C-alpha positions in Angstrom: 30.8 8.0 187.5 31.9 10.0 184.5 30.3 13.4 183.8 31.1 16.5 181.7 30.7 19.8 183.6 29.7 21.5 180.3 27.0 19.0 179.3 23.4 20.1 179.9 22.3 16.5 180.4 25.0 15.9 183.0 23.7 19.1 184.8 20.2 17.7 184.7 21.3 14.4 186.0 23.2 16.2 188.8 20.1 18.2 189.7 21.6 21.5 188.7 19.0 22.1 186.1 15.3 21.2 186.8 13.4 18.7 184.7 10.0 17.0 184.6 11.2 13.6 185.7 9.3 10.5 184.7 11.7 7.8 186.1 15.0 7.6 187.8 17.2 4.8 189.1 20.9 4.2 189.7 21.7 4.2 185.9 19.1 6.2 184.1 17.1 9.4 184.3 14.0 9.9 182.2 12.4 13.3 181.7 10.0 15.1 179.4 11.6 16.8 176.4 11.3 20.6 176.6 10.6 20.9 172.9 8.3 17.8 172.3 7.6 16.5 168.8 4.7 14.4 170.0 2.0 14.5 172.7 4.3 12.3 174.9 8.0 12.8 174.3 10.5 11.7 176.9 14.3 11.3 176.9 16.0 8.3 178.5 19.5 9.5 179.6 22.2 7.5 181.2 23.6 9.0 184.4 27.1 8.3 183.1 28.4 10.7 180.4 28.7 8.9 177.0 29.0 11.3 174.1 26.9 9.3 171.6 25.8 5.9 170.4 29.0 5.9 168.3 31.0 6.1 171.5 29.5 3.0 173.0 31.3 -0.4 173.2 30.7 -3.9 174.7 30.8 -2.4 178.2 27.6 -0.5 177.4 25.5 -3.4 176.2 23.6 -3.8 179.4 23.0 -0.1 179.7 21.7 0.1 176.1 19.4 -2.9 176.7 18.0 -1.3 179.9 17.3 2.0 178.0 15.4 0.2 175.2 13.5 -2.2 177.5 12.4 0.7 179.7 10.7 2.5 176.8 7.6 0.3 176.5 7.1 0.3 180.3 7.2 4.1 180.4 4.9 4.6 177.4 2.3 2.3 179.1 2.6 4.3 182.3 2.2 7.5 180.4 -1.0 6.3 178.7 0.4 5.7 175.2 -1.5 2.6 174.0 -1.4 2.7 170.2 2.4 2.6 169.5 5.4 4.8 169.9 8.7 5.7 168.2 12.2 5.3 169.6 14.9 7.5 168.1 18.6 7.7 168.8 20.2 10.6 166.9 24.0 10.0 166.6 26.5 12.7 165.6 25.8 16.1 164.0 24.8 14.6 160.6 22.5 12.2 162.5 20.7 15.2 164.1 22.2 14.9 167.6 22.0 18.2 169.4 23.3 17.3 172.8 26.6 15.4 173.0 25.3 12.9 175.7 23.8 9.6 174.7 20.0 9.7 174.9 17.0 8.0 173.5 13.9 9.9 172.4 10.6 8.0 173.1 7.6 9.6 171.4 3.9 8.6 171.3 0.4 9.7 171.5 -2.3 10.5 168.9 -1.2 11.8 165.5 -0.5 14.1 163.8 2.7 14.9 165.6 4.6 18.2 165.3 7.5 16.4 163.5 8.3 12.9 162.4 
């Protein structure tokens, strides 16, 4: 499995940095964002290091599908019943702050801090 020793999300996946886990399996780790924009704000992170959505290819199709289909299940488990937002920031100009592919899933009553 590919990882980057300097990547904060790789360190979280490896258990070197604590997180408030929501879900984990062989391919994905999901945890609460430390700077949430909404009442419920989790990050879906692949265990394998992929720098961004722009770095994905056909070999990542199943992984990307799992990330997106997991989002509604998690929101339901977390009590979000009136809709949620899924965001994938890609590259610096796209607002990506951590160079490890991740999906923001945000929900809960409005108004939200951002977005």
